C-alpha positions in Angstrom: -26.4 32.7 24.0 -29.5 31.4 26.4 -28.4 28.1 27.8 -24.5 30.8 29.0 -26.5 33.1 30.0 -26.1 34.1 33.9 -29.5 35.6 35.6 -29.8 37.6 38.5 -26.2 39.2 38.4 -24.9 42.5 39.3 -23.3 43.8 36.5 -21.5 46.5 37.5 -18.1 45.0 36.7 -16.5 42.4 34.7 -16.1 38.9 35.9 -14.7 35.2 35.6 -16.6 32.6 36.5 -15.5 28.5 36.1 -17.1 27.1 33.6 -19.7 24.3 34.5 -21.2 22.1 32.0 -24.6 21.6 32.2 -26.8 19.5 30.0 -28.5 22.5 28.1 -24.7 23.8 27.8 -23.2 20.7 26.5 -26.3 20.3 23.8 -25.5 23.6 23.1 -22.0 23.4 22.3 -22.6 20.3 20.3 -25.0 22.3 18.4 -23.1 25.1 17.2 -20.2 22.7 16.9 -21.9 20.9 13.8 -22.7 24.0 12.8 -19.1 24.8 12.3 -18.4 21.7 10.6 -21.2 22.0 8.1 -20.5 25.7 7.5 -17.0 24.0 6.3 -18.3 21.6 4.1 -20.7 24.2 2.4 -18.3 26.9 2.0 -14.9 24.4 0.8 -15.4 25.8 -3.0 -16.4 29.3 -2.1 -15.1 30.5 0.2 -11.0 32.2 1.2 -9.0 29.0 3.0 -8.6 31.3 6.2 -12.2 31.8 6.8 -12.4 27.8 6.5 -9.0 27.9 8.8 -11.1 30.0 11.1 -14.4 28.1 11.0 -12.4 25.1 12.0 -10.6 26.4 14.9 -13.8 27.6 16.5 -14.9 24.1 15.9 -11.8 22.8 17.6 -12.2 25.4 20.8 -15.9 24.5 21.5 -14.9 20.9 21.7 -12.1 22.1 24.2 -15.3 23.0 26.9 -18.0 19.9 25.8 -14.8 17.4 26.2 -13.5 18.9 29.8 -9.8 19.2 28.2 -7.8 19.2 31.4 -4.9 21.0 29.4 -6.9 24.1 30.1 -8.2 26.4 32.5 -12.2 26.6 31.1 -13.8 29.6 32.3 -16.7 32.3 31.2 -16.2 35.7 31.3 -19.1 38.1 31.4 -19.2 41.6 30.3 -21.3 44.3 32.4 -24.5 43.4 30.3 -24.0 39.8 31.6 -22.8 38.6 27.8 -20.6 35.3 28.0 -17.4 35.2 26.3 -15.6 31.3 26.7 -11.9 31.1 27.5 -9.9 28.6 27.7 -6.1 29.3 29.1 -3.2 26.6 29.0 -2.0 25.2 32.4 1.7 25.2 31.5 2.6 28.3 29.4 6.0 28.3 30.7 6.0 24.5 29.5 5.6 25.9 26.0 7.7 28.9 25.9 10.6 26.3 26.9 10.0 24.2 23.9 9.3 26.7 21.5 11.4 29.2 22.4 14.1 29.0 25.1 15.2 25.6 24.4 16.1 26.6 20.2 18.8 28.5 21.9 18.4 31.8 20.1 18.8 34.9 21.9 16.2 36.7 22.5 15.6 40.6 23.8 12.3 40.8 26.2 11.7 44.5 26.9 8.8 46.3 28.8 7.9 49.1 31.3 6.9 46.7 34.2 9.2 43.4 33.5 10.2 44.1 37.0 7.8 43.5 40.2 8.9 45.8 42.9 12.6 44.7 43.2 12.8 41.4 41.2 12.5 40.2 37.9 11.9 36.7 39.6 7.8 36.9 38.6 8.1 37.7 35.1 11.0 34.9 34.8 9.1 32.3 36.5 5.2 33.4 33.9 7.6 32.7 31.1 9.4 29.9 31.7 13.0 31.0 31.9 13.7 29.7 35.7 15.9 27.1 34.4 17.2 28.7 31.3 21.1 29.5 31.9 22.2 32.8 31.5 19.6 34.8 31.7 20.5 38.6 31.9 18.2 41.4 33.7 19.1 44.9 33.7 16.9 47.8 34.5 17.4 51.6 32.8 17.0 54.5 35.1 13.9 56.9 34.1 14.6 59.9 32.5 12.0 61.6 34.7 13.4 63.4 37.5 10.6 62.1 39.9 12.4 63.8 43.6 11.9 67.0 41.9 8.5 66.9 40.1 6.4 64.4 42.2 5.5 64.0 45.4 3.8 61.2 47.3 0.7 61.5 49.2 -0.6 59.0 52.0 -3.7 60.3 53.9 -3.0 60.8 57.8 -5.4 59.2 60.9 -7.6 57.4 58.4 -9.8 54.7 60.7 -9.6 51.3 58.8 -13.1 50.6 57.1 -14.3 47.7 55.7 -14.0 47.3 51.9 -17.0 48.3 50.2 -19.1 49.8 53.2 -20.5 53.1 53.2 -17.8 54.3 55.4 -15.0 53.7 53.2 -17.0 55.0 50.2 -17.4 58.1 52.5 -14.0 58.2 52.8 -12.7 58.1 49.8 -15.2 60.5 48.7 -14.0 63.2 51.2 -10.4 62.8 50.6 -11.0 63.2 47.1 -13.0 66.4 47.2 -9.8 67.7 49.7 -7.6 67.0 47.5 -8.8 68.1 44.3 -8.8 71.9 46.0 -5.5 71.2 47.2 -4.3 70.8 43.6 -7.1 73.0 41.8 -8.6 70.6 39.6 -6.7 68.7 36.9 -7.5 65.4 38.7 -7.3 61.7 37.3 -8.8 59.3 39.8 -8.1 55.3 39.0 -10.4 53.1 40.8 -10.1 49.7 40.7 -13.7 48.1 40.1 -16.2 50.4 38.2 -18.5 49.3 40.8 -16.6 51.6 43.6 -16.3 54.4 41.3 -19.9 54.9 40.9 -20.6 54.7 44.2 -18.1 57.6 44.8 -19.0 59.5 42.0 -22.9 59.6 43.2 -21.5 61.2 46.3 -19.2 63.8 44.9 -20.8 64.9 41.4 -22.3 68.0 42.5 -19.6 68.9 44.9 -16.9 69.7 42.2 -15.7 73.0 41.6 -14.4 71.2 38.0 -16.1 69.3 35.1 -16.6 65.2 36.7 -16.2 63.2 33.9 -16.7 59.4 34.1 -14.8 56.6 31.7 -17.0 53.3 31.5 -15.5 51.2 29.0 -14.8 52.3 25.5 -15.7 55.7 26.7 -13.4 57.2 24.2 -15.5 60.1 23.3 -14.9 61.1 27.0 -11.2 60.9 27.5 -11.4 63.2 23.9 -14.0 65.5 26.1 -11.1 65.4 29.5 -8.2 66.5 26.9 -10.0 69.9 25.1 -11.4 71.1 28.6 -8.6 73.9 30.2 -9.3 71.7 33.8 -11.6 69.0 34.8 -11.4 65.5 37.1 -11.5 62.1 35.6 -13.1 58.6 37.0 -11.5 55.9 35.6 -11.1 52.3 35.7 -9.9 49.0 33.5 -7.6 49.8 30.6 -7.8 53.2 31.8 -4.9 52.1 34.4 -2.0 51.7 31.1 -2.0 53.2 27.6 -3.4 56.8 28.0 -1.2 60.2 27.6 -2.4 63.3 30.0 0.6 65.2 29.2 1.3 69.2 30.4 -1.0 70.1 33.2 -4.1 67.9 32.1 -2.9 65.7 34.8 -1.3 67.0 37.8 -2.7 65.3 40.6 -3.2 61.2 40.2 -5.3 59.7 43.2 -5.5 55.8 43.3 -8.6 55.3 45.7 -7.1 51.2 46.6 -4.2 49.0 45.8 -4.6 47.3 42.3 -4.7 43.7 43.9 -6.2 41.3 41.3 -9.4 39.7 42.1 -9.7 36.3 42.3 -10.9 33.6 39.2 -10.4 30.6 38.1 -6.8 31.3 36.6 -5.7 32.5 39.6 -7.3 29.6 41.5 -5.7 27.7 39.3 -2.1 28.7 40.0 -2.8 28.6 44.0 -3.0 25.1 43.6 1.2 25.1 43.0 2.2 26.6 46.2 1.8 24.8 49.6 0.7 27.7 51.8 -1.5 30.7 50.6 0.9 33.2 52.0 3.5 31.9 49.7 0.7 32.2 47.0 0.3 35.6 47.8 4.1 36.7 48.0 5.0 34.9 44.8 2.0 35.9 42.8 -0.7 38.3 44.2 2.0 41.3 45.4 4.0 41.0 42.3 1.2 41.7 40.0 -0.3 44.4 42.0 3.0 45.8 41.9 3.2 45.7 38.2 -0.4 46.9 38.0 0.5 49.9 40.6 3.5 51.0 38.4 1.2 51.3 35.4 -1.0 53.5 37.4 1.5 55.5 38.5 3.0 55.9 35.2 -0.4 58.1 34.0 1.2 60.8 36.4 4.5 62.0 34.3 4.2 61.6 30.7 7.0 64.2 29.7 10.4 65.4 31.5 8.5 68.7 32.3 5.9 67.7 33.6 4.8 68.0 37.5 2.4 65.6 39.7 1.1 64.5 43.0 0.2 61.0 43.3 -2.0 60.1 46.6 -2.8 56.3 47.2 -5.6 56.5 49.7 -5.6 52.8 50.6 -4.2 52.5 54.5 -2.1 49.2 53.5 0.0 51.4 50.9 0.8 54.1 54.0 3.5 53.7 55.9 3.1 51.1 59.1 0.4 49.5 56.5 0.7 46.3 55.3 2.2 46.7 51.9 3.9 49.9 52.3 6.7 48.6 51.8 6.1 46.3 48.4 4.0 49.8 46.9 7.6 51.8 48.1 9.5 49.2 45.9 7.2 49.4 43.2 7.6 53.3 42.6 10.7 55.7 41.5 12.4 56.8 44.6 10.3 60.6 45.6 9.8 62.6 48.3 6.9 61.3 50.4 4.0 63.1 52.9 1.0 63.1 54.7 0.0 66.3 55.1 -2.8 67.8 52.5 -0.7 71.3 52.9 1.7 70.0 51.5 0.4 69.1 48.2 -1.2 71.8 48.0 2.0 73.7 48.7 3.9 71.6 45.4 1.5 72.2 42.9 1.8 76.3 43.9 5.5 75.8 43.6 5.4 74.6 40.4 2.8 75.8 38.1 2.2 78.5 36.3 -0.7 81.5 36.3 -2.2 79.5 33.6 -2.6 76.5 35.5 -5.0 78.3 38.0 -6.9 81.0 36.0 -8.3 77.2 34.6 -9.9 76.4 38.5 -13.6 78.0 39.2 -13.6 81.5 39.5 -15.6 81.6 42.4 -13.1 78.8 44.3 -10.5 82.0 43.9 -7.5 79.2 44.1 -5.1 82.0 43.5 -5.5 84.7 45.3 -4.4 87.9 44.0 -1.6 88.6 46.0 -0.7 85.3 45.8 -1.0 85.8 42.0 1.4 88.7 42.5 3.6 86.3 43.9 3.8 84.2 41.3 6.0 86.6 39.6 3.8 87.5 36.3 4.8 90.9 35.2 2.5 91.5 32.2 0.2 94.2 32.8 -2.8 92.7 30.7 -2.4 88.9 32.2 -2.5 91.1 35.7 -5.8 93.1 34.7 -7.2 89.8 33.7 -6.4 87.7 37.1 -7.9 90.6 38.9 -11.1 90.9 36.8 -12.0 86.8 37.4 -10.3 87.1 41.1 -12.9 89.6 41.9 -16.2 87.9 40.1 
């Protein structure tokens, strides 16, 4: 571990770095390989066969690194604490899949909610080695959700382009999040592309939120459960929260994406880059489709049932009308209404949410005044009295 530890690094985000074989690392790898080999001999009579096999696999994996096997992309993945994992990825997965699966002429069905990047299946067809296979058929099933009625897409208007990671950009994101939280009366999930950006924005807005504000770091299932228990809160999340989490109903009625989820450079993508004549071809064939798939995954947090209603805000100036990637963003999302006015976000929420939604808001924020409550259509006398009591406090 000492040989692979990286010092003097900012570990707010995980990162992948190319594997560089130094004398200290070679020595450490060979010593570990000897330990695994000796363990197999010592335990061959006492240990179960699966454990012996596992030790052999670990020995073989370590050999890839000190032999510098050219068939693999070798890299180190560091977590936020700087602890390394040794990773090896085959350089030719499409060829392996063709040999192991597609050449067997056995019918296969590939299904996922994000196989399609934008308007095309071509990126995934290339990735899994189906480009040279005959009779590949594709089908895209329509969503059961009525996005045109139950969802509104918002792009900020008049935002000055700010340098990435600058104080100006962080301040702009923080101000826009506060405006949207007020417009939707809370009930917000903010999906960040980097934990460092999430932490910077959190520090700016943590004392200005009218409802509880929470951050999800890695493996923070307790925070997610707490968010679900709250009647109304704002959740800052990143990483794995772009997929696999479920907040149905009014829990998340506002989804905010500060930046388009472009993949960060790493050794795997650098190896892919060598297969293209120009950088622009590589960006269009690999980077943009990956962004579209990730964006679709994040967008999927908005509506989780057929009766959910939600606004989605993308704050990245490159995604807005006239921006560099506006077409690619719209191709990745289902047809839905678009606005550039935050007032439309407020009107959308008020038109589709019931009284209980607004009572979960901070009382002194008065998100719904008494006149507006009366216009919401509630006729329950006790409910009206309760509303008046809280609205007057």
